[in-house]
GUTIRO-92625 format. One record per residue (C-alpha): x, y, z. Coordinates in nm, 2 decimals, always signed. Example, Ala and Ser with C-alpha at 12.3 -4.5 7.8 and 13.67 -1.06 7.14 Angstrom:
GUTIRO-92625
+1.23, -0.45, +0.78 $
+1.37, -0.11, +0.71 $
END
This chain:
GUTIRO-92625
-0.95, +4.64, +0.72 $
-1.10, +4.41, +0.47 $
-1.06, +4.05, +0.37 $
-0.84, +4.13, +0.09 $
-0.61, +4.37, +0.26 $
-0.58, +4.10, +0.55 $
-0.48, +3.84, +0.28 $
-0.23, +4.03, +0.17 $
-0.09, +4.11, +0.47 $
-0.09, +3.74, +0.57 $
+0.07, +3.59, +0.25 $
+0.41, +3.70, +0.32 $
+0.36, +3.54, +0.66 $
+0.32, +3.18, +0.53 $
+0.71, +3.14, +0.48 $
+0.74, +2.75, +0.30 $
+0.97, +2.68, +0.55 $
+0.76, +2.68, +0.85 $
+0.52, +2.44, +0.68 $
+0.83, +2.16, +0.70 $
+0.75, +2.13, +1.06 $
+0.40, +2.05, +1.01 $
+0.43, +1.85, +0.74 $
+0.69, +1.61, +0.94 $
+0.49, +1.57, +1.21 $
+0.18, +1.46, +1.02 $
+0.39, +1.22, +0.82 $
+0.54, +1.07, +1.12 $
+0.26, +1.03, +1.30 $
+0.06, +0.83, +1.02 $
+0.32, +0.65, +0.92 $
+0.34, +0.50, +1.28 $
-0.02, +0.51, +1.35 $
-0.09, +0.28, +1.06 $
+0.06, -0.04, +1.22 $
-0.15, +0.03, +1.51 $
-0.48, +0.09, +1.33 $
-0.45, -0.22, +1.11 $
-0.40, -0.43, +1.42 $
-0.72, -0.25, +1.56 $
-0.93, -0.30, +1.25 $
-0.81, -0.69, +1.26 $
-0.92, -0.75, +1.61 $
-1.27, -0.57, +1.55 $
-1.31, -0.78, +1.23 $
-1.32, -0.47, +1.01 $
-1.15, -0.65, +0.73 $
-1.21, -0.62, +0.32 $
-1.41, -0.88, +0.15 $
-1.32, -1.01, -0.21 $
-1.64, -0.91, -0.39 $
-1.73, -0.92, -0.77 $
-1.70, -0.51, -0.79 $
-1.34, -0.56, -0.64 $
-1.00, -0.64, -0.80 $
-0.79, -0.78, -0.49 $
-0.84, -1.15, -0.45 $
-0.68, -1.13, -0.09 $
-0.88, -1.15, +0.22 $
-0.87, -1.00, +0.56 $
-0.70, -0.68, +0.47 $
-0.80, -0.42, +0.74 $
-1.01, -0.12, +0.67 $
-1.03, +0.19, +0.84 $
-0.68, +0.33, +0.75 $
-0.89, +0.67, +0.74 $
-0.80, +0.67, +1.11 $
-0.42, +0.66, +1.07 $
-0.48, +0.96, +0.80 $
-0.71, +1.17, +1.06 $
-0.44, +1.12, +1.32 $
-0.18, +1.27, +1.07 $
-0.39, +1.55, +1.03 $
-0.46, +1.64, +1.38 $
-0.09, +1.65, +1.43 $
+0.01, +1.86, +1.16 $
-0.25, +2.11, +1.23 $
-0.21, +2.13, +1.59 $
+0.18, +2.17, +1.52 $
+0.13, +2.41, +1.24 $
-0.10, +2.61, +1.53 $
+0.18, +2.63, +1.73 $
+0.45, +2.69, +1.49 $
+0.31, +2.93, +1.13 $
+0.29, +3.28, +1.22 $
-0.03, +3.44, +1.25 $
-0.23, +3.11, +1.28 $
-0.55, +3.19, +1.42 $
-0.83, +2.94, +1.47 $
-1.15, +3.05, +1.24 $
-1.53, +2.96, +1.24 $
-1.45, +2.80, +0.89 $
-1.23, +2.54, +1.02 $
-1.43, +2.51, +1.32 $
-1.67, +2.38, +1.05 $
-1.48, +2.19, +0.84 $
-1.34, +1.99, +1.16 $
-1.69, +1.92, +1.28 $
-1.79, +1.82, +0.92 $
-1.47, +1.63, +0.88 $
-1.53, +1.41, +1.19 $
-1.88, +1.32, +1.14 $
-1.80, +1.19, +0.80 $
-1.50, +0.99, +0.95 $
-1.76, +0.86, +1.22 $
-2.01, +0.75, +0.91 $
-1.70, +0.61, +0.72 $
-1.59, +0.41, +1.04 $
-1.97, +0.30, +1.12 $
-2.01, +0.19, +0.74 $
-1.70, -0.01, +0.75 $
-1.80, -0.19, +1.04 $
-2.16, -0.25, +0.95 $
-2.24, -0.13, +0.61 $
-2.50, +0.14, +0.56 $
-2.72, +0.20, +0.27 $
-2.66, +0.48, +0.04 $
-2.93, +0.70, +0.14 $
-2.83, +0.71, +0.47 $
-2.47, +0.78, +0.40 $
-2.60, +1.05, +0.14 $
-2.83, +1.23, +0.44 $
-2.52, +1.24, +0.68 $
-2.27, +1.37, +0.40 $
-2.52, +1.64, +0.32 $
-2.55, +1.72, +0.67 $
-2.14, +1.74, +0.74 $
-2.16, +1.98, +0.41 $
-2.42, +2.22, +0.55 $
-2.20, +2.22, +0.89 $
-1.91, +2.34, +0.67 $
-2.11, +2.59, +0.42 $
-2.29, +2.72, +0.73 $
-1.96, +2.83, +0.90 $
-1.86, +3.02, +0.59 $
-1.73, +2.77, +0.35 $
-1.94, +2.85, +0.01 $
-1.91, +3.03, -0.29 $
-2.03, +3.39, -0.27 $
-2.01, +3.57, -0.56 $
-1.87, +3.49, -0.93 $
-1.67, +3.71, -1.18 $
-1.71, +3.75, -1.56 $
-1.41, +3.65, -1.70 $
-1.37, +3.93, -2.01 $
-1.51, +4.24, -1.80 $
-1.40, +4.13, -1.46 $
-1.77, +4.21, -1.35 $
-1.89, +4.09, -1.02 $
-2.16, +3.84, -1.01 $
-2.33, +3.82, -0.63 $
-2.49, +3.52, -0.58 $
-2.82, +3.45, -0.42 $
-2.71, +3.31, -0.07 $
-2.92, +2.99, -0.15 $
-2.77, +2.94, -0.47 $
-2.42, +2.95, -0.27 $
-2.57, +2.72, -0.04 $
-2.67, +2.46, -0.29 $
-2.38, +2.48, -0.50 $
-2.13, +2.44, -0.22 $
-2.33, +2.16, -0.06 $
-2.35, +1.98, -0.40 $
-1.95, +2.02, -0.47 $
-1.90, +1.91, -0.10 $
-2.09, +1.58, -0.11 $
-1.99, +1.54, -0.50 $
-1.58, +1.57, -0.43 $
-1.63, +1.34, -0.12 $
-1.82, +1.06, -0.33 $
-1.56, +1.11, -0.61 $
-1.28, +1.02, -0.43 $
-1.44, +0.71, -0.26 $
-1.55, +0.58, -0.58 $
-1.16, +0.58, -0.72 $
-1.05, +0.41, -0.43 $
-1.06, +0.05, -0.65 $
-0.70, -0.04, -0.63 $
-0.41, -0.07, -0.39 $
-0.26, +0.29, -0.32 $
-0.48, +0.46, -0.58 $
-0.72, +0.73, -0.39 $
-0.41, +0.78, -0.14 $
-0.20, +0.86, -0.40 $
-0.43, +1.07, -0.60 $
-0.56, +1.25, -0.33 $
-0.22, +1.33, -0.23 $
-0.14, +1.52, -0.58 $
-0.44, +1.70, -0.52 $
-0.37, +1.78, -0.20 $
-0.02, +1.94, -0.26 $
-0.21, +2.15, -0.55 $
-0.47, +2.29, -0.33 $
-0.20, +2.35, -0.08 $
-0.01, +2.54, -0.28 $
-0.35, +2.74, -0.43 $
-0.42, +2.80, -0.05 $
-0.04, +2.95, -0.01 $
-0.07, +3.13, -0.27 $
-0.40, +3.30, -0.20 $
-0.23, +3.37, +0.17 $
-0.46, +3.15, +0.35 $
-0.28, +3.04, +0.66 $
-0.55, +2.81, +0.81 $
-0.56, +2.64, +0.49 $
-0.24, +2.62, +0.39 $
-0.18, +2.41, +0.74 $
-0.52, +2.22, +0.71 $
-0.37, +2.11, +0.34 $
-0.02, +2.02, +0.47 $
-0.15, +1.86, +0.75 $
-0.40, +1.62, +0.51 $
-0.12, +1.61, +0.30 $
+0.15, +1.47, +0.55 $
-0.12, +1.22, +0.69 $
-0.15, +1.08, +0.31 $
+0.21, +1.04, +0.24 $
+0.28, +0.88, +0.59 $
-0.02, +0.62, +0.52 $
+0.05, +0.56, +0.12 $
+0.40, +0.33, +0.22 $
+0.13, +0.09, +0.38 $
-0.13, +0.13, +0.11 $
+0.11, +0.13, -0.19 $
+0.06, -0.23, -0.39 $
+0.04, -0.44, -0.24 $
-0.13, -0.29, +0.00 $
-0.13, -0.41, +0.38 $
-0.38, -0.17, +0.48 $
-0.71, -0.01, +0.28 $
-0.84, +0.33, +0.34 $
-1.18, +0.17, +0.35 $
-1.51, +0.41, +0.33 $
-1.37, +0.55, +0.66 $
-1.04, +0.71, +0.48 $
-1.18, +0.78, +0.12 $
-1.50, +0.98, +0.22 $
-1.29, +1.17, +0.53 $
-1.02, +1.23, +0.27 $
-1.25, +1.35, -0.02 $
-1.48, +1.54, +0.25 $
-1.15, +1.73, +0.36 $
-1.05, +1.83, -0.01 $
-1.37, +1.94, -0.10 $
-1.37, +2.20, +0.19 $
-0.96, +2.26, +0.13 $
-1.06, +2.38, -0.23 $
-1.34, +2.62, -0.07 $
-1.11, +2.75, +0.19 $
-0.83, +2.83, -0.06 $
-1.07, +2.98, -0.31 $
-1.33, +3.13, -0.10 $
-1.37, +3.41, -0.33 $
-1.41, +3.22, -0.64 $
-1.42, +3.38, -0.98 $
-1.56, +3.24, -1.32 $
-1.22, +3.11, -1.45 $
-1.07, +3.01, -1.07 $
-1.33, +2.80, -1.05 $
-1.23, +2.58, -1.26 $
-0.89, +2.56, -1.11 $
-1.03, +2.31, -0.83 $
-1.22, +2.15, -1.06 $
-0.93, +2.07, -1.29 $
-0.70, +1.96, -0.97 $
-0.99, +1.69, -0.91 $
-1.03, +1.62, -1.27 $
-0.96, +1.28, -1.25 $
-1.24, +1.17, -0.96 $
-1.46, +1.43, -1.14 $
-1.42, +1.28, -1.47 $
-1.47, +0.91, -1.34 $
-1.81, +0.97, -1.15 $
-1.93, +1.16, -1.45 $
-1.86, +0.90, -1.70 $
-1.95, +0.64, -1.42 $
-2.32, +0.78, -1.39 $
-2.33, +0.84, -1.77 $
-2.24, +0.49, -1.82 $
-2.53, +0.34, -1.61 $
-2.79, +0.57, -1.74 $
-2.69, +0.44, -2.11 $
-2.76, +0.09, -1.97 $
-3.07, +0.16, -1.74 $
-2.88, +0.08, -1.45 $
-2.91, +0.20, -1.10 $
-2.69, +0.51, -1.07 $
-2.51, +0.37, -0.71 $
-2.48, +0.04, -0.90 $
-2.14, -0.13, -0.87 $
-1.94, -0.22, -1.17 $
-1.59, -0.27, -1.26 $
-1.57, -0.03, -1.56 $
-1.43, +0.26, -1.40 $
-1.10, +0.43, -1.53 $
-0.87, +0.24, -1.31 $
-1.06, -0.09, -1.42 $
-0.99, -0.03, -1.78 $
-0.61, +0.08, -1.74 $
-0.56, -0.24, -1.52 $
-0.70, -0.43, -1.82 $
-0.48, -0.27, -2.03 $
-0.18, -0.26, -1.85 $
-0.21, -0.60, -1.68 $
-0.02, -0.47, -1.33 $
-0.18, -0.30, -1.02 $
+0.10, -0.09, -0.97 $
+0.12, +0.03, -1.33 $
-0.23, +0.12, -1.36 $
-0.18, +0.31, -1.05 $
+0.11, +0.52, -1.16 $
-0.06, +0.61, -1.47 $
-0.34, +0.77, -1.30 $
-0.10, +0.96, -1.08 $
+0.05, +1.10, -1.38 $
-0.26, +1.21, -1.52 $
-0.37, +1.36, -1.21 $
-0.03, +1.54, -1.17 $
-0.09, +1.68, -1.54 $
-0.40, +1.78, -1.46 $
-0.28, +1.97, -1.12 $
+0.02, +2.13, -1.32 $
-0.25, +2.29, -1.53 $
-0.44, +2.39, -1.30 $
-0.16, +2.60, -1.15 $
-0.11, +2.76, -1.48 $
-0.44, +2.86, -1.48 $
-0.38, +3.06, -1.18 $
-0.19, +3.30, -1.38 $
-0.45, +3.34, -1.68 $
-0.72, +3.59, -1.74 $
-0.99, +3.69, -1.98 $
-1.03, +3.55, -2.35 $
-0.66, +3.39, -2.32 $
-0.82, +3.17, -1.99 $
-1.10, +3.10, -2.20 $
-0.93, +3.00, -2.52 $
-0.66, +2.76, -2.28 $
-0.97, +2.60, -2.11 $
-1.15, +2.52, -2.44 $
-0.82, +2.34, -2.55 $
-0.79, +2.16, -2.25 $
-1.13, +2.03, -2.27 $
-1.07, +1.92, -2.66 $
-0.75, +1.74, -2.52 $
-0.91, +1.57, -2.24 $
-1.17, +1.38, -2.45 $
-0.93, +1.31, -2.70 $
-0.78, +1.15, -2.41 $
-1.07, +0.94, -2.28 $
-1.13, +0.83, -2.62 $
-0.79, +0.70, -2.67 $
-0.84, +0.52, -2.31 $
-1.15, +0.37, -2.44 $
-1.36, +0.54, -2.22 $
-1.59, +0.70, -2.41 $
-1.72, +0.41, -2.65 $
-2.04, +0.22, -2.58 $
-1.84, -0.07, -2.57 $
-1.69, +0.07, -2.23 $
-2.04, +0.06, -2.12 $
-2.06, -0.29, -2.00 $
-2.27, -0.43, -1.77 $
-2.29, -0.39, -1.37 $
-2.03, -0.65, -1.21 $
-1.84, -0.60, -1.57 $
-1.61, -0.87, -1.75 $
-1.36, -1.01, -1.51 $
-1.02, -0.86, -1.55 $
-0.69, -1.03, -1.53 $
-0.44, -0.89, -1.30 $
-0.08, -1.04, -1.25 $
+0.06, -1.09, -0.90 $
+0.21, -0.85, -0.72 $
+0.53, -0.95, -0.53 $
+0.49, -0.88, -0.18 $
END
């Protein structure tokens, strides 16, 4: 039986009701584990220090929040394996989990000791290659109007997939600049990718997404402004990597336009990363230099409140996710036309937010941002 036939046969077996048990397990474990992780981080001295780049003026907020999210994912995945019909561990799942564990360890070490960009990228590329080697890669594209299959050379599939995984991993890390921002945006992205995996009949991908979603939702009450614990690089890198492989698991057989779907789902972090690179190239600053000109910094300056800025980005992310879901039902020239409209409207939105003007470039470090004090 071919892969497409297997997917059709298993799709009906992923009952939406079956996902509630692993989702609840992941949520509960993350919710209860977070205070323990915070206590561990304080004892180990892994806490946040105010910096010119950040907007938080509170010191000694514990990091390592990603450990609680990872615990929730592990619990949700284990419960899903036991309760969801026809769940079978696969080589792709093993590769995804091994790569995620490697990235998680990288984040813990970076939060504890600090690592240079070269070292972090090297480990991320290694983790991505593990996942891609396990089968999580793009193998072919489909021309949208004639539906002609365009098989990619193996090296092209490897290169594109590794760049995608590393890029998404760092995009999530870059938006982790306000209390609850990366956690909430990642939860919205994860929910959308999980729906896409469920629609495609990917049982393992659905359970992986449910586990991560539950972990993020269980962690969010502790991380929402004013945060009592941060994701840290431990969480931001782990969540970003898992979202990247989840998008490839849900859309393993990618056509030209369906490839746009995960891009739309991840539009907020991808746009923020792209604008950051362009901004730094304009002013001839190092690409990896820190500044306070990210999308969330600009919204914070405009709104004056961390919660208001965070909720605004949540709304934008949810809008892109809904657009992405609608694209799964479009084909041919209609899809191309809708995509052009989305691109035009996105540029208009960024212009209205003042994110495309040269005045938004600033300098590394950026101007100070006035923030109203959040009530505890």
